[in-house]
C-alpha positions as CSV (number, residue, x, y, z in Angstrom):
1,X,0.0,0.0,0.0
2,X,1.5,3.4,-1.0
3,X,2.3,5.9,1.7
4,X,-0.5,8.4,2.1
5,X,2.0,11.3,2.3
6,X,3.3,10.4,-1.2
7,X,-0.1,10.7,-2.9
8,X,-0.3,13.4,-5.6
9,X,-1.8,16.8,-4.6
10,X,-4.9,17.2,-6.8
11,X,-5.3,21.0,-6.6
12,X,-5.5,22.1,-10.2
13,X,-9.2,22.8,-9.9
14,X,-8.6,25.1,-6.9
15,X,-5.8,26.9,-8.8
16,X,-8.0,27.4,-11.8
17,X,-10.9,28.8,-9.8
18,X,-9.0,30.9,-7.2
19,X,-6.3,32.4,-9.5
20,X,-8.8,34.6,-11.4
21,X,-10.3,35.8,-8.1
22,X,-6.8,36.7,-6.8
23,X,-6.0,38.3,-10.2
24,X,-9.0,40.6,-9.9
25,X,-9.0,41.2,-6.1
26,X,-5.3,42.0,-5.5
27,X,-4.8,44.6,-8.3
28,X,-8.1,46.3,-7.5
29,X,-7.7,46.5,-3.7
30,X,-4.1,47.6,-3.9
31,X,-4.9,50.4,-6.3
32,X,-2.7,49.0,-9.0
33,X,-5.3,49.4,-11.8
34,X,-6.9,52.7,-12.7
35,X,-10.0,51.6,-14.6
36,X,-10.5,55.1,-16.1
37,X,-7.3,54.6,-18.2
38,X,-8.5,51.4,-19.8
39,X,-11.2,50.4,-22.2
40,X,-13.5,47.5,-21.3
41,X,-11.4,45.2,-23.5
42,X,-8.2,46.5,-22.0
43,X,-9.4,46.1,-18.5
44,X,-10.6,42.6,-19.2
45,X,-7.2,41.8,-20.8
46,X,-5.4,43.3,-17.8
47,X,-7.3,41.2,-15.3
48,X,-6.8,38.1,-17.5
49,X,-3.0,38.9,-17.3
50,X,-3.1,39.2,-13.5
51,X,-5.1,35.9,-13.3
52,X,-2.3,34.3,-15.3
53,X,0.3,35.8,-13.0
54,X,-1.5,34.6,-10.0
55,X,-1.7,31.1,-11.5
56,X,2.1,31.1,-12.4
57,X,3.1,32.4,-9.0
58,X,1.0,29.9,-7.2
59,X,2.2,27.0,-9.4
60,X,5.8,28.1,-9.0
61,X,5.6,28.3,-5.2
62,X,3.8,25.0,-5.2
63,X,6.6,23.3,-7.3
64,X,9.2,24.7,-4.9
65,X,7.3,23.6,-1.9
66,X,6.8,20.0,-3.1
67,X,10.6,19.7,-3.6
68,X,11.2,20.5,0.1
69,X,11.9,17.5,2.4
70,X,11.1,17.1,6.0
71,X,7.6,18.4,6.2
72,X,7.5,17.5,9.8
73,X,9.8,20.4,10.6
74,X,6.7,22.5,11.5
75,X,6.4,20.2,14.5
76,X,10.1,19.5,15.3
77,X,11.9,22.7,14.0
78,X,9.3,25.4,13.2
79,X,11.9,28.2,12.9
80,X,13.9,26.2,10.3
81,X,10.7,25.7,8.3
82,X,9.7,29.4,8.5
83,X,13.2,30.4,7.4
84,X,13.0,28.1,4.4
85,X,9.6,29.6,3.5
86,X,10.9,33.2,3.8
87,X,13.9,32.3,1.6
88,X,11.6,30.8,-1.1
89,X,9.4,33.9,-1.0
90,X,12.4,36.2,-1.1
91,X,14.1,34.4,-4.0
92,X,11.0,33.5,-6.1
93,X,7.7,35.2,-5.1
94,X,8.9,38.8,-4.6
95,X,11.2,39.0,-7.7
96,X,8.7,37.3,-10.0
97,X,5.8,39.4,-8.7
98,X,7.8,42.6,-9.1
99,X,8.8,41.8,-12.7
100,X,5.3,40.8,-13.7
101,X,3.6,43.9,-12.2
102,X,6.2,46.4,-13.3
103,X,6.2,44.9,-16.7
104,X,2.4,45.3,-16.9
105,X,2.8,49.0,-15.9
106,X,5.5,49.6,-18.6
107,X,3.3,48.0,-21.3
108,X,0.0,49.7,-20.3
109,X,1.4,53.0,-19.0
110,X,-0.9,52.7,-16.0
111,X,0.9,54.0,-12.8
112,X,-2.0,52.9,-10.6
113,X,-4.1,54.9,-8.2
114,X,-1.4,55.1,-5.4
115,X,2.3,55.6,-5.4
116,X,3.0,52.3,-3.6
117,X,0.4,50.2,-5.5
118,X,3.0,47.7,-6.7
119,X,4.5,47.3,-3.3
120,X,1.0,46.9,-1.8
121,X,0.1,44.3,-4.4
122,X,3.4,42.4,-3.7
123,X,2.7,42.4,0.1
124,X,-0.8,41.0,-0.7
125,X,0.7,38.3,-2.9
126,X,3.2,37.3,-0.3
127,X,0.4,37.1,2.3
128,X,-1.7,34.9,0.1
129,X,1.3,32.7,-0.7
130,X,2.0,32.3,3.0
131,X,-1.6,31.3,3.6
132,X,-1.7,28.8,0.8
133,X,1.6,27.3,1.9
134,X,0.2,26.9,5.3
135,X,-2.7,25.1,3.8
136,X,-0.4,22.7,2.0
137,X,1.6,22.1,5.2
138,X,-1.7,21.3,7.1
139,X,-2.7,18.8,4.4
140,X,0.6,17.1,4.3
141,X,0.9,16.9,8.1
142,X,-2.6,15.3,8.3
143,X,-1.5,12.9,5.6
144,X,1.7,12.0,7.4
145,X,-0.2,11.6,10.6
146,X,-2.8,9.3,9.0
147,X,0.0,7.4,7.2
148,X,1.8,6.9,10.5
149,X,-1.4,5.8,12.2
150,X,-2.1,3.3,9.4
151,X,1.4,1.9,9.5
152,X,1.2,1.5,13.3
153,X,-2.2,-0.2,12.9
154,X,-0.8,-2.6,10.3
155,X,2.2,-3.4,12.4
156,X,0.0,-4.1,15.4
157,X,-2.2,-6.3,13.3
158,X,0.8,-8.2,11.9
159,X,2.2,-8.6,15.4
160,X,-1.1,-9.9,16.8
161,X,-1.7,-12.1,13.8
162,X,1.7,-13.7,14.3
163,X,1.1,-14.2,18.0
164,X,-2.4,-15.7,17.2
165,X,-0.9,-18.0,14.6
166,X,1.8,-19.2,17.1
167,X,-0.9,-19.9,19.8
168,X,-3.1,-21.7,17.2
169,X,-0.1,-23.9,16.2
170,X,0.3,-24.8,19.9
171,X,-3.2,-26.4,19.9
172,X,-2.5,-28.8,17.1
173,X,0.6,-30.7,18.7
174,X,-1.2,-30.6,22.0
175,X,-4.3,-32.3,20.6
176,X,-2.2,-34.8,18.6
177,X,0.0,-35.7,21.6
178,X,-2.9,-36.5,23.8
179,X,-4.6,-38.5,21.0
180,X,-1.5,-40.5,20.2
181,X,-1.0,-41.3,23.8
182,X,-4.6,-42.7,24.0
183,X,-4.0,-44.6,20.7
184,X,-0.8,-46.1,22.2
185,X,-2.8,-47.3,25.2
186,X,-5.3,-49.1,22.9
187,X,-2.5,-50.6,20.8
188,X,-0.7,-51.9,23.9
189,X,-3.9,-53.6,25.0
190,X,-4.4,-54.9,21.4
191,X,-7.8,-53.4,21.6
192,X,-9.7,-54.0,18.3
193,X,-11.1,-50.5,18.5
194,X,-7.7,-49.1,17.6
195,X,-8.6,-49.0,13.9
196,X,-11.9,-47.1,14.7
197,X,-9.9,-44.8,16.9
198,X,-7.5,-44.0,14.1
199,X,-10.3,-43.2,11.7
200,X,-12.0,-41.0,14.3
201,X,-8.7,-39.3,15.0
202,X,-8.2,-38.6,11.3
203,X,-11.7,-36.9,11.1
204,X,-11.0,-34.9,14.2
205,X,-7.6,-33.7,13.1
206,X,-8.9,-32.8,9.7
207,X,-11.2,-30.4,11.4
208,X,-8.4,-28.9,13.4
209,X,-6.4,-28.3,10.2
210,X,-9.2,-26.9,8.1
211,X,-10.9,-24.8,10.8
212,X,-7.5,-23.5,12.0
213,X,-7.3,-21.5,8.9
214,X,-10.3,-19.4,9.9
215,X,-10.5,-16.9,12.7
216,X,-14.0,-17.9,13.8
217,X,-16.2,-20.9,13.3
218,X,-19.9,-21.5,14.2
219,X,-20.8,-23.0,17.5
220,X,-22.4,-25.8,15.5
221,X,-19.1,-26.7,14.0
222,X,-17.4,-26.7,17.4
223,X,-20.2,-28.9,18.9
224,X,-19.8,-31.4,16.1
225,X,-16.0,-31.4,16.7
226,X,-16.6,-31.8,20.4
227,X,-18.8,-34.9,19.7
228,X,-15.9,-36.4,17.7
229,X,-13.6,-35.6,20.6
230,X,-16.0,-37.4,22.9
231,X,-16.0,-40.4,20.6
232,X,-12.2,-40.6,20.8
233,X,-12.3,-40.5,24.6
234,X,-15.1,-43.0,24.7
235,X,-13.1,-45.6,22.8
236,X,-10.7,-45.5,25.7
237,X,-13.0,-44.7,28.7
238,X,-16.3,-46.0,27.5
239,X,-19.3,-44.2,29.2
240,X,-17.0,-42.5,31.7
241,X,-17.1,-39.4,29.5
242,X,-20.3,-37.6,28.7
243,X,-21.2,-34.4,26.9
244,X,-24.5,-32.9,28.1
245,X,-25.9,-30.0,26.1
246,X,-29.3,-28.3,25.8
247,X,-28.2,-26.0,23.0
248,X,-30.5,-26.4,20.0
249,X,-29.1,-26.4,16.4
250,X,-30.8,-23.1,15.7
251,X,-29.1,-21.5,18.7
252,X,-25.7,-23.0,17.8
253,X,-25.9,-21.6,14.2
254,X,-26.3,-18.1,15.6
255,X,-23.0,-17.9,17.4
256,X,-19.3,-18.1,16.5
257,X,-16.0,-18.6,18.4
258,X,-12.4,-19.4,17.6
259,X,-11.8,-23.0,16.3
260,X,-10.6,-25.8,18.6
261,X,-12.0,-24.1,21.6
262,X,-14.4,-26.7,23.0
263,X,-11.9,-29.5,22.6
264,X,-9.6,-27.6,24.9
265,X,-12.2,-27.7,27.6
266,X,-12.4,-31.5,27.4
267,X,-8.6,-31.8,27.4
268,X,-8.4,-29.5,30.4
269,X,-11.1,-31.5,32.3
270,X,-9.3,-34.8,31.6
271,X,-6.0,-33.4,32.7
272,X,-7.2,-32.3,36.1
273,X,-9.9,-34.8,37.1
274,X,-9.9,-38.5,37.9
275,X,-11.9,-40.3,35.2
276,X,-13.2,-43.9,35.5
277,X,-16.4,-45.9,35.3
278,X,-17.0,-45.1,38.9
279,X,-16.2,-41.4,38.4
280,X,-17.9,-40.2,35.2
281,X,-16.7,-37.0,33.7
282,X,-19.8,-35.0,32.6
283,X,-19.1,-31.8,30.7
284,X,-22.3,-29.7,30.7
285,X,-22.8,-27.0,28.0
286,X,-25.4,-24.3,28.3
287,X,-26.0,-20.8,26.9
288,X,-26.3,-17.8,29.2
289,X,-27.3,-15.0,26.8
290,X,-24.2,-14.4,24.7
291,X,-21.9,-16.7,26.7
292,X,-21.3,-20.4,26.5
293,X,-21.0,-21.9,30.0
294,X,-19.1,-25.2,30.3
295,X,-18.9,-26.9,33.7
296,X,-17.9,-30.1,35.3
297,X,-17.8,-31.5,38.8
298,X,-14.3,-31.4,40.2
299,X,-12.7,-34.7,41.1
300,X,-9.0,-33.8,41.5
301,X,-6.4,-36.4,40.7
302,X,-4.9,-37.5,44.1
303,X,-1.5,-35.9,44.7
304,X,-2.0,-33.4,41.8
305,X,-2.5,-29.7,42.4
306,X,-5.5,-28.3,40.6
307,X,-4.8,-25.4,38.2
308,X,-6.1,-23.9,35.0
309,X,-3.0,-25.0,33.2
310,X,-1.5,-23.9,29.9
311,X,-4.4,-25.1,27.8
312,X,-7.0,-22.7,29.2
313,X,-4.5,-19.8,29.3
314,X,-3.7,-20.5,25.6
315,X,-7.5,-20.5,24.8
316,X,-8.0,-17.3,26.7
317,X,-5.1,-15.6,24.9
318,X,-6.3,-16.8,21.5
319,X,-9.8,-15.6,22.3
320,X,-8.6,-12.2,23.3
321,X,-6.5,-11.8,20.1
322,X,-9.3,-13.1,17.9
323,X,-12.3,-11.4,19.3
324,X,-11.2,-8.9,22.0
325,X,-13.3,-10.8,24.5
326,X,-12.2,-12.4,27.7
327,X,-12.6,-16.1,28.7
328,X,-13.0,-16.6,32.4
329,X,-13.2,-19.5,34.8
330,X,-13.8,-20.1,38.4
331,X,-14.6,-22.8,41.0
332,X,-17.8,-22.8,43.0
333,X,-19.3,-25.5,45.2
334,X,-17.1,-28.2,43.8
335,X,-17.8,-27.2,40.2
336,X,-15.3,-26.0,37.7
337,X,-16.9,-23.5,35.4
338,X,-15.6,-21.8,32.2
339,X,-17.5,-18.8,30.6
340,X,-16.8,-18.3,26.9
341,X,-18.2,-15.1,25.3
342,X,-19.6,-15.7,21.8
343,X,-19.7,-13.5,18.7
344,X,-22.7,-13.3,16.4
345,X,-22.1,-15.6,13.4
346,X,-21.8,-13.9,10.1
């Protein structure tokens, strides 16, 4: 994307409109023109000449200005910038204006209404040039500010996207590691369900790879992925793992969240709770307005300290970067509860 400060200055229309106004106003107000000494045609020709002078002086100053570097000097070194402006006026605006006005007087023989009409006209021209130059400075400073703001925004976006990508990549190996560990357990026992497990693992991991390319997926997609996740765990633990949800398909289609979010909840529950046929792990999913609430009864593994772990922290960070929303969790009355804010599905 090109720098906004390098965009061309499209001011030709303004120069064509305002130059004739200056060409009439400055000579008339300064007393440079004695209308009694000119015919209607001569007066019209004189004002046309002055309009051309105004256009040439404006265009010349504009060309000089656009060649000057360091437009931010107005903010950092204003006196240096003012000095450069005065030098440009002294070397270009005043001499050119003097030659054009005195040349007109010599050709027409009109001395003007006042003795210092030429000097007055030149002072008016210099004032107008200073005002127009200030307008250019303002435009470029605003452009530079906007350009800097856009650059900073792009850098922040790139930084956040890189961090989000890194966090997302952490999910895939984590999921694969746990799944392969379970598969090894089945293979060691020569369990015939190992083949079924491999097929289910392939389907689940395919979702991780495809959905991982998107920032948000629907809650429907995540619940389907969660069911595949439950199937993988059930091949090892049987009915010791249950997913209980009262979310309707219509409700699930309304909401969106980052991919591979719900699977992280199951992984976290497994990691910190004792699971067996005697101790069923039930993960309950409900909607509370625009939040998904996932909760399970706490049965800490003996000898292991309960903590949120890296998984939920990773999920919370991915969530913040993707949506700007905050995932929260707490423990109340022996229940571990995670609140996941949802976004409206596109």
